[in-house]
mmCIF file as gemmi writes it, N, C-alpha and C atoms, coordinates in Angstrom:
data_model
loop_
_atom_site.group_PDB
_atom_site.id
_atom_site.type_symbol
_atom_site.label_atom_id
_atom_site.label_alt_id
_atom_site.label_comp_id
_atom_site.label_asym_id
_atom_site.label_entity_id
_atom_site.label_seq_id
_atom_site.pdbx_PDB_ins_code
_atom_site.Cartn_x
_atom_site.Cartn_y
_atom_site.Cartn_z
_atom_site.occupancy
_atom_site.B_iso_or_equiv
_atom_site.pdbx_formal_charge
_atom_site.auth_seq_id
_atom_site.auth_asym_id
_atom_site.pdbx_PDB_model_num
ATOM 1 N N . MET Axp A 1 ? 0.723 -1.065 0.158 1 0 ? 1 A 1
ATOM 2 C CA . MET Axp A 1 ? 0.114 0.092 -0.238 1 0 ? 1 A 1
ATOM 3 C C . MET Axp A 1 ? 0.545 1.225 -0.476 1 0 ? 1 A 1
ATOM 4 N N . LEU Axp A 2 ? 0.455 2.274 -0.973 1 0 ? 2 A 1
ATOM 5 C CA . LEU Axp A 2 ? 1.356 3.579 -1.052 1 0 ? 2 A 1
ATOM 6 C C . LEU Axp A 2 ? 0.986 4.186 -0.154 1 0 ? 2 A 1
ATOM 7 N N . PRO Axp A 3 ? 1.844 5.178 0.362 1 0 ? 3 A 1
ATOM 8 C CA . PRO Axp A 3 ? 1.279 6.063 1.267 1 0 ? 3 A 1
ATOM 9 C C . PRO Axp A 3 ? 0.532 7.271 0.968 1 0 ? 3 A 1
ATOM 10 N N . GLU Axp A 4 ? -0.195 8.016 1.686 1 0 ? 4 A 1
ATOM 11 C CA . GLU Axp A 4 ? -1.187 9.22 0.799 1 0 ? 4 A 1
ATOM 12 C C . GLU Axp A 4 ? -0.07 9.948 0.232 1 0 ? 4 A 1
ATOM 13 N N . GLY Axp A 5 ? -0.51 11.017 -0.561 1 0 ? 5 A 1
ATOM 14 C CA . GLY Axp A 5 ? 0.393 12.234 -1.387 1 0 ? 5 A 1
ATOM 15 C C . GLY Axp A 5 ? 0.947 11.816 -1.927 1 0 ? 5 A 1
ATOM 16 N N . HIS Axp A 6 ? 1.603 9.954 -2.654 1 0 ? 6 A 1
ATOM 17 C CA . HIS Axp A 6 ? 2.396 9.55 -3.535 1 0 ? 6 A 1
ATOM 18 C C . HIS Axp A 6 ? 1.693 9.954 -5.084 1 0 ? 6 A 1
ATOM 19 N N . PRO Axp A 7 ? 2.761 10.288 -5.512 1 0 ? 7 A 1
ATOM 20 C CA . PRO Axp A 7 ? 2.62 10.762 -7.183 1 0 ? 7 A 1
ATOM 21 C C . PRO Axp A 7 ? 1.595 9.397 -7.885 1 0 ? 7 A 1
ATOM 22 N N . ASP Axp A 8 ? 1.972 8.043 -7.578 1 0 ? 8 A 1
ATOM 23 C CA . ASP Axp A 8 ? 1.6 7.352 -8.373 1 0 ? 8 A 1
ATOM 24 C C . ASP Axp A 8 ? -0.187 6.998 -7.876 1 0 ? 8 A 1
ATOM 25 N N . GLN Axp A 9 ? -0.256 7.523 -6.855 1 0 ? 9 A 1
ATOM 26 C CA . GLN Axp A 9 ? -1.784 7.193 -6.418 1 0 ? 9 A 1
ATOM 27 C C . GLN Axp A 9 ? -2.889 8.447 -6.841 1 0 ? 9 A 1
ATOM 28 N N . ALA Axp A 10 ? -2.536 9.484 -7.287 1 0 ? 10 A 1
ATOM 29 C CA . ALA Axp A 10 ? -3.24 10.582 -8.008 1 0 ? 10 A 1
ATOM 30 C C . ALA Axp A 10 ? -3.719 10.052 -9.155 1 0 ? 10 A 1
ATOM 31 N N . SER Axp A 11 ? -4.973 10.335 -9.554 1 0 ? 11 A 1
ATOM 32 C CA . SER Axp A 11 ? -5.307 10.086 -10.741 1 0 ? 11 A 1
ATOM 33 C C . SER Axp A 11 ? -5.21 10.582 -12.085 1 0 ? 11 A 1
ATOM 34 N N . LYS Axp A 12 ? -4.644 9.59 -12.904 1 0 ? 12 A 1
ATOM 35 C CA . LYS Axp A 12 ? -4.182 10.661 -14.242 1 0 ? 12 A 1
ATOM 36 C C . LYS Axp A 12 ? -5.325 10.682 -15.569 1 0 ? 12 A 1
ATOM 37 N N . PRO Axp A 13 ? -5.416 11.751 -15.829 1 0 ? 13 A 1
ATOM 38 C CA . PRO Axp A 13 ? -6.742 11.985 -16.895 1 0 ? 13 A 1
ATOM 39 C C . PRO Axp A 13 ? -5.775 11.195 -18.198 1 0 ? 13 A 1
ATOM 40 N N . GLY Axp A 14 ? -7.081 10.093 -19.01 1 0 ? 14 A 1
ATOM 41 C CA . GLY Axp A 14 ? -6.555 9.237 -19.759 1 0 ? 14 A 1
ATOM 42 C C . GLY Axp A 14 ? -6.506 10.102 -20.762 1 0 ? 14 A 1
ATOM 43 N N . ASN Axp A 15 ? -5.826 9.204 -22.252 1 0 ? 15 A 1
ATOM 44 C CA . ASN Axp A 15 ? -5.909 9.947 -23.528 1 0 ? 15 A 1
ATOM 45 C C . ASN Axp A 15 ? -7.02 9.104 -24.297 1 0 ? 15 A 1
ATOM 46 N N . GLY Axp A 16 ? -7.608 8.412 -23.973 1 0 ? 16 A 1
ATOM 47 C CA . GLY Axp A 16 ? -9.047 7.888 -24.395 1 0 ? 16 A 1
ATOM 48 C C . GLY Axp A 16 ? -10.025 8.986 -25.131 1 0 ? 16 A 1
ATOM 49 N N . ALA Axp A 17 ? -10.224 9.867 -24.611 1 0 ? 17 A 1
ATOM 50 C CA . ALA Axp A 17 ? -11.35 11.195 -24.679 1 0 ? 17 A 1
ATOM 51 C C . ALA Axp A 17 ? -10.771 11.646 -26.023 1 0 ? 17 A 1
ATOM 52 N N . ILE Axp A 18 ? -9.676 11.934 -25.928 1 0 ? 18 A 1
ATOM 53 C CA . ILE Axp A 18 ? -8.255 12.79 -26.71 1 0 ? 18 A 1
ATOM 54 C C . ILE Axp A 18 ? -8.672 12.049 -27.974 1 0 ? 18 A 1
ATOM 55 N N . ILE Axp A 19 ? -8.106 10.736 -28.091 1 0 ? 19 A 1
ATOM 56 C CA . ILE Axp A 19 ? -8.067 10.205 -29.481 1 0 ? 19 A 1
ATOM 57 C C . ILE Axp A 19 ? -9.704 9.825 -29.853 1 0 ? 19 A 1
ATOM 58 N N . GLY Axp A 20 ? -10.825 9.583 -29.158 1 0 ? 20 A 1
ATOM 59 C CA . GLY Axp A 20 ? -11.839 9.592 -29.689 1 0 ? 20 A 1
ATOM 60 C C . GLY Axp A 20 ? -12.226 11.079 -30.402 1 0 ? 20 A 1
ATOM 61 N N . VAL Axp A 21 ? -12.046 11.863 -29.879 1 0 ? 21 A 1
ATOM 62 C CA . VAL Axp A 21 ? -12.555 13.356 -30.308 1 0 ? 21 A 1
ATOM 63 C C . VAL Axp A 21 ? -11.634 13.352 -31.888 1 0 ? 21 A 1
ATOM 64 N N . VAL Axp A 22 ? -10.485 13.074 -31.716 1 0 ? 22 A 1
ATOM 65 C CA . VAL Axp A 22 ? -9.833 13.01 -33.07 1 0 ? 22 A 1
ATOM 66 C C . VAL Axp A 22 ? -10.106 12.018 -34.072 1 0 ? 22 A 1
ATOM 67 N N . ILE Axp A 23 ? -10.854 10.866 -33.765 1 0 ? 23 A 1
ATOM 68 C CA . ILE Axp A 23 ? -11.585 10.36 -34.99 1 0 ? 23 A 1
ATOM 69 C C . ILE Axp A 23 ? -12.426 10.563 -35.608 1 0 ? 23 A 1
ATOM 70 N N . ILE Axp A 24 ? -13.538 11.348 -34.217 1 0 ? 24 A 1
ATOM 71 C CA . ILE Axp A 24 ? -14.894 11.648 -34.609 1 0 ? 24 A 1
ATOM 72 C C . ILE Axp A 24 ? -14.713 12.788 -35.648 1 0 ? 24 A 1
ATOM 73 N N . VAL Axp A 25 ? -13.846 13.661 -35.392 1 0 ? 25 A 1
ATOM 74 C CA . VAL Axp A 25 ? -13.285 14.701 -36.2 1 0 ? 25 A 1
ATOM 75 C C . VAL Axp A 25 ? -12.969 14.543 -37.628 1 0 ? 25 A 1
ATOM 76 N N . MET Axp A 26 ? -11.795 13.217 -37.819 1 0 ? 26 A 1
ATOM 77 C CA . MET Axp A 26 ? -11.38 13.144 -39.035 1 0 ? 26 A 1
ATOM 78 C C . MET Axp A 26 ? -12.516 12.02 -39.636 1 0 ? 26 A 1
ATOM 79 N N . LEU Axp A 27 ? -13.202 11.414 -38.979 1 0 ? 27 A 1
ATOM 80 C CA . LEU Axp A 27 ? -14.503 10.693 -39.79 1 0 ? 27 A 1
ATOM 81 C C . LEU Axp A 27 ? -15.635 12.115 -40.295 1 0 ? 27 A 1
ATOM 82 N N . LEU Axp A 28 ? -16.045 13.151 -39.61 1 0 ? 28 A 1
ATOM 83 C CA . LEU Axp A 28 ? -16.56 14.386 -40.232 1 0 ? 28 A 1
ATOM 84 C C . LEU Axp A 28 ? -15.864 14.596 -41.415 1 0 ? 28 A 1
ATOM 85 N N . ILE Axp A 29 ? -14.531 15.101 -41.343 1 0 ? 29 A 1
ATOM 86 C CA . ILE Axp A 29 ? -13.789 15.638 -42.268 1 0 ? 29 A 1
ATOM 87 C C . ILE Axp A 29 ? -13.837 14.724 -43.954 1 0 ? 29 A 1
ATOM 88 N N . PHE Axp A 30 ? -13.808 13.33 -43.434 1 0 ? 30 A 1
ATOM 89 C CA . PHE Axp A 30 ? -13.904 12.603 -44.368 1 0 ? 30 A 1
ATOM 90 C C . PHE Axp A 30 ? -15.175 12.483 -45.235 1 0 ? 30 A 1
ATOM 91 N N . GLY Axp A 31 ? -16.221 12.405 -44.382 1 0 ? 31 A 1
ATOM 92 C CA . GLY Axp A 31 ? -17.934 12.665 -44.808 1 0 ? 31 A 1
ATOM 93 C C . GLY Axp A 31 ? -18.057 13.783 -45.484 1 0 ? 31 A 1
ATOM 94 N N . ALA Axp A 32 ? -17.706 14.809 -45.595 1 0 ? 32 A 1
ATOM 95 C CA . ALA Axp A 32 ? -17.861 15.919 -45.661 1 0 ? 32 A 1
ATOM 96 C C . ALA Axp A 32 ? -17.334 15.687 -47.379 1 0 ? 32 A 1
ATOM 97 N N . LEU Axp A 33 ? -15.998 15.617 -47.36 1 0 ? 33 A 1
ATOM 98 C CA . LEU Axp A 33 ? -15.129 15.877 -48.235 1 0 ? 33 A 1
ATOM 99 C C . LEU Axp A 33 ? -16.403 14.553 -49.332 1 0 ? 33 A 1
ATOM 100 N N . TYR Axp A 34 ? -16.631 13.276 -49.199 1 0 ? 34 A 1
ATOM 101 C CA . TYR Axp A 34 ? -17.411 12.517 -49.708 1 0 ? 34 A 1
ATOM 102 C C . TYR Axp A 34 ? -18.563 13.157 -50.602 1 0 ? 34 A 1
ATOM 103 N N . PHE Axp A 35 ? -19.403 13.773 -49.553 1 0 ? 35 A 1
ATOM 104 C CA . PHE Axp A 35 ? -20.394 14.754 -50.425 1 0 ? 35 A 1
ATOM 105 C C . PHE Axp A 35 ? -20.014 15.579 -51.153 1 0 ? 35 A 1
ATOM 106 N N . TRP Axp A 36 ? -18.914 16.332 -50.714 1 0 ? 36 A 1
ATOM 107 C CA . TRP Axp A 36 ? -18.606 17.436 -51.72 1 0 ? 36 A 1
ATOM 108 C C . TRP Axp A 36 ? -18.359 16.961 -53.25 1 0 ? 36 A 1
ATOM 109 N N . GLY Axp A 37 ? -17.752 15.55 -52.959 1 0 ? 37 A 1
ATOM 110 C CA . GLY Axp A 37 ? -17.025 15.356 -54.468 1 0 ? 37 A 1
ATOM 111 C C . GLY Axp A 37 ? -17.924 14.883 -55.239 1 0 ? 37 A 1
ATOM 112 N N . ALA Axp A 38 ? -19.408 14.307 -54.396 1 0 ? 38 A 1
ATOM 113 C CA . ALA Axp A 38 ? -20.433 13.937 -55.074 1 0 ? 38 A 1
ATOM 114 C C . ALA Axp A 38 ? -21.375 15.024 -55.56 1 0 ? 38 A 1
ATOM 115 N N . GLN Axp A 39 ? -21.261 16.142 -55.009 1 0 ? 39 A 1
ATOM 116 C CA . GLN Axp A 39 ? -21.817 17.293 -55.669 1 0 ? 39 A 1
ATOM 117 C C . GLN Axp A 39 ? -21.381 17.787 -56.94 1 0 ? 39 A 1
ATOM 118 N N . LEU Axp A 40 ? -19.975 17.611 -56.719 1 0 ? 40 A 1
ATOM 119 C CA . LEU Axp A 40 ? -18.875 18.136 -58.175 1 0 ? 40 A 1
ATOM 120 C C . LEU Axp A 40 ? -19.432 17.446 -58.99 1 0 ? 40 A 1
ATOM 121 N N . ASN Axp A 41 ? -19.255 16.235 -58.606 1 0 ? 41 A 1
ATOM 122 C CA . ASN Axp A 41 ? -19.875 15.325 -60.012 1 0 ? 41 A 1
ATOM 123 C C . ASN Axp A 41 ? -20.949 15.095 -60.534 1 0 ? 41 A 1
ATOM 124 N N . ARG Axp A 42 ? -22.167 15.589 -59.65 1 0 ? 42 A 1
ATOM 125 C CA . ARG Axp A 42 ? -23.37 16.174 -60.19 1 0 ? 42 A 1
ATOM 126 C C . ARG Axp A 42 ? -23.52 17.37 -60.722 1 0 ? 42 A 1
ATOM 127 N N . ASP Axp A 43 ? -22.829 18.208 -60.826 1 0 ? 43 A 1
ATOM 128 C CA . ASP Axp A 43 ? -22.958 19.779 -61.096 1 0 ? 43 A 1
ATOM 129 C C . ASP Axp A 43 ? -21.892 19.452 -62.368 1 0 ? 43 A 1
ATOM 130 N N . ALA Axp A 44 ? -21.29 18.528 -62.548 1 0 ? 44 A 1
ATOM 131 C CA . ALA Axp A 44 ? -20.182 18.161 -64.1 1 0 ? 44 A 1
ATOM 132 C C . ALA Axp A 44 ? -21.228 18.668 -65.273 1 0 ? 44 A 1
ATOM 133 N N . GLY Axp A 45 ? -22.613 17.771 -65.007 1 0 ? 45 A 1
ATOM 134 C CA . GLY Axp A 45 ? -23.241 18.193 -66.645 1 0 ? 45 A 1
ATOM 135 C C . GLY Axp A 45 ? -22.775 17.443 -67.97 1 0 ? 45 A 1
ATOM 136 N N . THR Axp A 46 ? -23.326 17.858 -68.796 1 0 ? 46 A 1
ATOM 137 C CA . THR Axp A 46 ? -22.934 17.183 -70.396 1 0 ? 46 A 1
ATOM 138 C C . THR Axp A 46 ? -21.538 17.728 -70.726 1 0 ? 46 A 1
ATOM 139 N N . LEU Axp A 47 ? -21.011 17.006 -71.486 1 0 ? 47 A 1
ATOM 140 C CA . LEU Axp A 47 ? -19.594 17.697 -71.822 1 0 ? 47 A 1
ATOM 141 C C . LEU Axp A 47 ? -19.847 18.163 -73.715 1 0 ? 47 A 1
ATOM 142 N N . PRO Axp A 48 ? -19.63 19.536 -73.728 1 0 ? 48 A 1
ATOM 143 C CA . PRO Axp A 48 ? -19.763 19.99 -75.125 1 0 ? 48 A 1
ATOM 144 C C . PRO Axp A 48 ? -19.642 19.424 -76.199 1 0 ? 48 A 1
ATOM 145 N N . PHE Axp A 49 ? -20.4 19.41 -77.174 1 0 ? 49 A 1
ATOM 146 C CA . PHE Axp A 49 ? -20.255 18.48 -78.735 1 0 ? 49 A 1
ATOM 147 C C . PHE Axp A 49 ? -19.334 19.304 -79.37 1 0 ? 49 A 1
ATOM 148 N N . ILE Axp A 50 ? -18.12 18.519 -79.751 1 0 ? 50 A 1
ATOM 149 C CA . ILE Axp A 50 ? -16.995 18.966 -80.305 1 0 ? 50 A 1
ATOM 150 C C . ILE Axp A 50 ? -16.719 18.015 -81.333 1 0 ? 50 A 1
ATOM 151 N N . PRO Axp A 51 ? -17.32 18.57 -82.839 1 0 ? 51 A 1
ATOM 152 C CA . PRO Axp A 51 ? -17.417 17.613 -84.243 1 0 ? 51 A 1
ATOM 153 C C . PRO Axp A 51 ? -16.329 17.193 -84.479 1 0 ? 51 A 1
ATOM 154 N N . GLY Axp A 52 ? -15.003 17.662 -84.53 1 0 ? 52 A 1
ATOM 155 C CA . GLY Axp A 52 ? -13.75 17.268 -85.438 1 0 ? 52 A 1
ATOM 156 C C . GLY Axp A 52 ? -14.032 17.006 -86.681 1 0 ? 52 A 1
ATOM 157 N N . ASP Axp A 53 ? -13.573 15.929 -87.048 1 0 ? 53 A 1
ATOM 158 C CA . ASP Axp A 53 ? -13.696 15.199 -88.322 1 0 ? 53 A 1
ATOM 159 C C . ASP Axp A 53 ? -14.997 14.509 -88.617 1 0 ? 53 A 1
ATOM 160 N N . SER Axp A 54 ? -16.05 14.311 -87.604 1 0 ? 54 A 1
ATOM 161 C CA . SER Axp A 54 ? -17.377 13.986 -87.647 1 0 ? 54 A 1
ATOM 162 C C . SER Axp A 54 ? -18.215 14.3 -88.681 1 0 ? 54 A 1
ATOM 163 N N . LEU Axp A 55 ? -18.812 13.52 -89.355 1 0 ? 55 A 1
ATOM 164 C CA . LEU Axp A 55 ? -19.921 14.281 -90.337 1 0 ? 55 A 1
ATOM 165 C C . LEU Axp A 55 ? -21.385 13.835 -89.478 1 0 ? 55 A 1
ATOM 166 N N . CYS Axp A 56 ? -21.624 13.547 -88.475 1 0 ? 56 A 1
ATOM 167 C CA . CYS Axp A 56 ? -22.539 12.983 -87.449 1 0 ? 56 A 1
ATOM 168 C C . CYS Axp A 56 ? -22.678 14.46 -87.016 1 0 ? 56 A 1
ATOM 169 N N . THR Axp A 57 ? -23.424 15.243 -87.198 1 0 ? 57 A 1
ATOM 170 C CA . THR Axp A 57 ? -23.716 16.433 -86.594 1 0 ? 57 A 1
ATOM 171 C C . THR Axp A 57 ? -25.143 16.49 -85.922 1 0 ? 57 A 1
ATOM 172 N N . PRO Axp A 58 ? -25.395 17.091 -84.933 1 0 ? 58 A 1
ATOM 173 C CA . PRO Axp A 58 ? -26.76 17.28 -84.11 1 0 ? 58 A 1
ATOM 174 C C . PRO Axp A 58 ? -28.094 17.049 -85.325 1 0 ? 58 A 1
ATOM 175 N N . SER Axp A 59 ? -28.631 16.496 -84.917 1 0 ? 59 A 1
ATOM 176 C CA . SER Axp A 59 ? -30.117 16.573 -85.823 1 0 ? 59 A 1
ATOM 177 C C . SER Axp A 59 ? -30.923 17.581 -85.216 1 0 ? 59 A 1
ATOM 178 N N . ALA Axp A 60 ? -31.701 18.32 -86.022 1 0 ? 60 A 1
ATOM 179 C CA . ALA Axp A 60 ? -32.983 19.284 -84.768 1 0 ? 60 A 1
ATOM 180 C C . ALA Axp A 60 ? -34.213 18.347 -84.931 1 0 ? 60 A 1
ATOM 181 N N . THR Axp A 61 ? -34.088 17.198 -85.731 1 0 ? 61 A 1
ATOM 182 C CA . THR Axp A 61 ? -35.487 16.223 -85.272 1 0 ? 61 A 1
ATOM 183 C C . THR Axp A 61 ? -35.172 14.803 -84.156 1 0 ? 61 A 1
ATOM 184 N N . PHE Axp A 62 ? -34.407 14.441 -84.277 1 0 ? 62 A 1
ATOM 185 C CA . PHE Axp A 62 ? -33.565 13.336 -83.353 1 0 ? 62 A 1
ATOM 186 C C . PHE Axp A 62 ? -32.794 14.2 -82.103 1 0 ? 62 A 1
ATOM 187 N N . GLY Axp A 63 ? -31.614 14.678 -82.305 1 0 ? 63 A 1
ATOM 188 C CA . GLY Axp A 63 ? -30.772 15.496 -81.331 1 0 ? 63 A 1
ATOM 189 C C . GLY Axp A 63 ? -29.479 15.207 -81.773 1 0 ? 63 A 1
ATOM 190 N N . PRO Axp A 64 ? -28.468 14.724 -80.656 1 0 ? 64 A 1
ATOM 191 C CA . PRO Axp A 64 ? -27.293 14.252 -80.948 1 0 ? 64 A 1
ATOM 192 C C . PRO Axp A 64 ? -26.981 12.819 -81.585 1 0 ? 64 A 1
ATOM 193 N N . ALA Axp A 65 ? -25.74 12.548 -82.554 1 0 ? 65 A 1
ATOM 194 C CA . ALA Axp A 65 ? -25.88 11.105 -82.554 1 0 ? 65 A 1
ATOM 195 C C . ALA Axp A 65 ? -25.343 10.484 -81.468 1 0 ? 65 A 1
ATOM 196 N N . VAL Axp A 66 ? -25.329 9.406 -81.189 1 0 ? 66 A 1
ATOM 197 C CA . VAL Axp A 66 ? -25.353 8.312 -80.189 1 0 ? 66 A 1
ATOM 198 C C . VAL Axp A 66 ? -23.82 7.529 -80.901 1 0 ? 66 A 1
ATOM 199 N N . ALA Axp A 67 ? -23.927 6.961 -82.331 1 0 ? 67 A 1
ATOM 200 C CA . ALA Axp A 67 ? -23.163 6.47 -82.769 1 0 ? 67 A 1
ATOM 201 C C . ALA Axp A 67 ? -22.577 6.576 -83.6 1 0 ? 67 A 1
ATOM 202 N N . GLU Axp A 68 ? -21.065 6.865 -84.398 1 0 ? 68 A 1
ATOM 203 C CA . GLU Axp A 68 ? -20.87 6.797 -86.199 1 0 ? 68 A 1
ATOM 204 C C . GLU Axp A 68 ? -19.804 5.427 -86.848 1 0 ? 68 A 1
ATOM 205 N N . GLU Axp A 69 ? -20.425 5.222 -87.847 1 0 ? 69 A 1
ATOM 206 C CA . GLU Axp A 69 ? -19.437 3.859 -88.626 1 0 ? 69 A 1
ATOM 207 C C . GLU Axp A 69 ? -19.295 4.679 -89.626 1 0 ? 69 A 1
ATOM 208 N N . LYS Axp A 70 ? -17.673 4.833 -89.828 1 0 ? 70 A 1
ATOM 209 C CA . LYS Axp A 70 ? -17.064 5.356 -91.011 1 0 ? 70 A 1
ATOM 210 C C . LYS Axp A 70 ? -17.138 4.13 -91.862 1 0 ? 70 A 1
ATOM 211 N N . MET Axp A 71 ? -17.624 4.454 -92.965 1 0 ? 71 A 1
ATOM 212 C CA . MET Axp A 71 ? -17.216 3.518 -94.507 1 0 ? 71 A 1
ATOM 213 C C . MET Axp A 71 ? -16.086 3.698 -95.258 1 0 ? 71 A 1
ATOM 214 N N . ALA Axp A 72 ? -16.137 2.694 -96.114 1 0 ? 72 A 1
ATOM 215 C CA . ALA Axp A 72 ? -14.448 2.832 -97.044 1 0 ? 72 A 1
ATOM 216 C C . ALA Axp A 72 ? -14.781 3.825 -97.724 1 0 ? 72 A 1
ATOM 217 N N . ASN Axp A 73 ? -15.83 4.316 -98.459 1 0 ? 73 A 1
ATOM 218 C CA . ASN Axp A 73 ? -16.074 5.53 -99.425 1 0 ? 73 A 1
ATOM 219 C C . ASN Axp A 73 ? -15.967 6.787 -98.629 1 0 ? 73 A 1
ATOM 220 N N . GLY Axp A 74 ? -15.529 6.551 -97.184 1 0 ? 74 A 1
ATOM 221 C CA . GLY Axp A 74 ? -15.57 8.647 -96.732 1 0 ? 74 A 1
ATOM 222 C C . GLY Axp A 74 ? -16.872 8.773 -96.474 1 0 ? 74 A 1
ATOM 223 N N . CYS Axp A 75 ? -18.252 8.473 -96.084 1 0 ? 75 A 1
ATOM 224 C CA . CYS Axp A 75 ? -19.313 8.594 -95.892 1 0 ? 75 A 1
ATOM 225 C C . CYS Axp A 75 ? -19.28 7.909 -94.241 1 0 ? 75 A 1
ATOM 226 N N . SER Axp A 76 ? -20.279 8.693 -93.404 1 0 ? 76 A 1
ATOM 227 C CA . SER Axp A 76 ? -20.688 7.819 -92.13 1 0 ? 76 A 1
ATOM 228 C C . SER Axp A 76 ? -21.768 7.636 -92.089 1 0 ? 76 A 1
ATOM 229 N N . ILE Axp A 77 ? -22.309 6.565 -91.01 1 0 ? 77 A 1
ATOM 230 C CA . ILE Axp A 77 ? -23.388 5.849 -90.96 1 0 ? 77 A 1
ATOM 231 C C . ILE Axp A 77 ? -23.749 6.428 -89.597 1 0 ? 77 A 1
ATOM 232 N N . CYS Axp A 78 ? -24.737 7.408 -88.776 1 0 ? 78 A 1
ATOM 233 C CA . CYS Axp A 78 ? -24.711 8.277 -87.925 1 0 ? 78 A 1
ATOM 234 C C . CYS Axp A 78 ? -26.319 7.374 -87.149 1 0 ? 78 A 1
ATOM 235 N N . SER Axp A 79 ? -26.03 7.212 -85.999 1 0 ? 79 A 1
ATOM 236 C CA . SER Axp A 79 ? -27.157 6.558 -85.315 1 0 ? 79 A 1
ATOM 237 C C . SER Axp A 79 ? -27.655 7.455 -84.361 1 0 ? 79 A 1
ATOM 238 N N . TYR Axp A 80 ? -28.881 7.725 -84.67 1 0 ? 80 A 1
ATOM 239 C CA . TYR Axp A 80 ? -29.564 9.008 -83.963 1 0 ? 80 A 1
ATOM 240 C C . TYR Axp A 80 ? -30.844 7.955 -82.88 1 0 ? 80 A 1
ATOM 241 N N . ARG Axp A 81 ? -31.143 8.44 -81.651 1 0 ? 81 A 1
ATOM 242 C CA . ARG Axp A 81 ? -32.049 8.109 -81.115 1 0 ? 81 A 1
ATOM 243 C C . ARG Axp A 81 ? -33.412 8.436 -81.689 1 0 ? 81 A 1
ATOM 244 N N . THR Axp A 82 ? -34.525 7.544 -80.984 1 0 ? 82 A 1
ATOM 245 C CA . THR Axp A 82 ? -35.731 8.053 -81.772 1 0 ? 82 A 1
ATOM 246 C C . THR Axp A 82 ? -36.403 7.234 -80.678 1 0 ? 82 A 1
ATOM 247 N N . PRO Axp A 83 ? -37.539 8.539 -80.188 1 0 ? 83 A 1
ATOM 248 C CA . PRO Axp A 83 ? -38.408 8.189 -79.194 1 0 ? 83 A 1
ATOM 249 C C . PRO Axp A 83 ? -39.512 7.546 -79.592 1 0 ? 83 A 1
ATOM 250 N N . ILE Axp A 84 ? -40.171 6.406 -79.534 1 0 ? 84 A 1
ATOM 251 C CA . ILE Axp A 84 ? -41.908 5.627 -79.882 1 0 ? 84 A 1
ATOM 252 C C . ILE Axp A 84 ? -42.082 5.545 -78.515 1 0 ? 84 A 1
ATOM 253 N N . GLU Axp A 85 ? -43.454 6.009 -78.474 1 0 ? 85 A 1
ATOM 254 C CA . GLU Axp A 85 ? -44.208 5.751 -77.275 1 0 ? 85 A 1
ATOM 255 C C . GLU Axp A 85 ? -44.463 4.182 -77.21 1 0 ? 85 A 1
ATOM 256 N N . SER Axp A 86 ? -44.969 3.809 -78.316 1 0 ? 86 A 1
ATOM 257 C CA . SER Axp A 86 ? -45.753 2.459 -78.028 1 0 ? 86 A 1
ATOM 258 C C . SER Axp A 86 ? -44.313 1.394 -77.357 1 0 ? 86 A 1
ATOM 259 N N . THR Axp A 87 ? -42.818 1.283 -78.409 1 0 ? 87 A 1
ATOM 260 C CA . THR Axp A 87 ? -42.269 0.527 -77.914 1 0 ? 87 A 1
ATOM 261 C C . THR Axp A 87 ? -40.92 0.838 -77.229 1 0 ? 87 A 1
ATOM 262 N N . GLY Axp A 88 ? -40.866 2.206 -76.636 1 0 ? 88 A 1
ATOM 263 C CA . GLY Axp A 88 ? -39.832 2.72 -75.831 1 0 ? 88 A 1
ATOM 264 C C . GLY Axp A 88 ? -39.093 3.653 -77.139 1 0 ? 88 A 1
ATOM 265 N N . GLU Axp A 89 ? -37.711 3.225 -76.965 1 0 ? 89 A 1
ATOM 266 C CA . GLU Axp A 89 ? -36.563 3.724 -78.049 1 0 ? 89 A 1
ATOM 267 C C . GLU Axp A 89 ? -36.015 2.798 -78.63 1 0 ? 89 A 1
ATOM 268 N N . THR Axp A 90 ? -35.637 3.48 -79.739 1 0 ? 90 A 1
ATOM 269 C CA . THR Axp A 90 ? -35.137 2.868 -80.725 1 0 ? 90 A 1
ATOM 270 C C . THR Axp A 90 ? -33.962 3.512 -82.181 1 0 ? 90 A 1
ATOM 271 N N . LEU Axp A 91 ? -33.248 3.13 -82.507 1 0 ? 91 A 1
ATOM 272 C CA . LEU Axp A 91 ? -32.365 3.98 -83.213 1 0 ? 91 A 1
ATOM 273 C C . LEU Axp A 91 ? -32.399 4.081 -84.732 1 0 ? 91 A 1
ATOM 274 N N . THR Axp A 92 ? -32.597 5.527 -85.011 1 0 ? 92 A 1
ATOM 275 C CA . THR Axp A 92 ? -32.503 5.674 -86.621 1 0 ? 92 A 1
ATOM 276 C C . THR Axp A 92 ? -31.213 5.761 -86.891 1 0 ? 92 A 1
ATOM 277 N N . HIS Axp A 93 ? -31.047 5.589 -88.415 1 0 ? 93 A 1
ATOM 278 C CA . HIS Axp A 93 ? -29.509 5.311 -88.902 1 0 ? 93 A 1
ATOM 279 C C . HIS Axp A 93 ? -29.661 6.508 -90.001 1 0 ? 93 A 1
ATOM 280 N N . VAL Axp A 94 ? -28.945 7.258 -90.301 1 0 ? 94 A 1
ATOM 281 C CA . VAL Axp A 94 ? -28.838 8.163 -91.255 1 0 ? 94 A 1
ATOM 282 C C . VAL Axp A 94 ? -27.65 7.828 -91.96 1 0 ? 94 A 1
ATOM 283 N N . GLU Axp A 95 ? -27.292 7.615 -93.429 1 0 ? 95 A 1
ATOM 284 C CA . GLU Axp A 95 ? -25.858 7.843 -94.068 1 0 ? 95 A 1
ATOM 285 C C . GLU Axp A 95 ? -25.894 9.422 -94.426 1 0 ? 95 A 1
ATOM 286 N N . LYS Axp A 96 ? -24.216 9.837 -94.478 1 0 ? 96 A 1
ATOM 287 C CA . LYS Axp A 96 ? -24.175 11.254 -94.685 1 0 ? 96 A 1
ATOM 288 C C . LYS Axp A 96 ? -22.608 11.254 -94.868 1 0 ? 96 A 1
ATOM 289 N N . CYS Axp A 97 ? -22.475 11.751 -96.216 1 0 ? 97 A 1
ATOM 290 C CA . CYS Axp A 97 ? -21.56 11.496 -97.176 1 0 ? 97 A 1
ATOM 291 C C . CYS Axp A 97 ? -20.847 13.325 -97.177 1 0 ? 97 A 1
ATOM 292 N N . PRO Axp A 98 ? -19.373 13.265 -97.264 1 0 ? 98 A 1
ATOM 293 C CA . PRO Axp A 98 ? -18.67 14.534 -97.323 1 0 ? 98 A 1
ATOM 294 C C . PRO Axp A 98 ? -19.446 14.964 -98.712 1 0 ? 98 A 1
ATOM 295 N N . GLN Axp A 99 ? -19.032 16.603 -98.733 1 0 ? 99 A 1
ATOM 296 C CA . GLN Axp A 99 ? -20.041 17.23 -99.733 1 0 ? 99 A 1
ATOM 297 C C . GLN Axp A 99 ? -18.573 17.838 -100.932 1 0 ? 99 A 1
């Protein structure tokens, strides 16, 4: 038994509370970064149309082309989405040649 007033007898504050607070703050920071990244991805939107050497330009009737296949004669077959109420969605193929 230790005599009264001995330094080992005094209660020592634990480090467990400090470590717990640090872990909680780190989790909050990681959660905030996760949701901030999700917000940035949602705000990215669609990329602008850059035609390049494509013959498949956006159509006033069908909108932008979803696929393009180059043919040996220099023409392209452009595929456009065509909404049809009864069957859902189908593709319309249009052949375009350089002028």
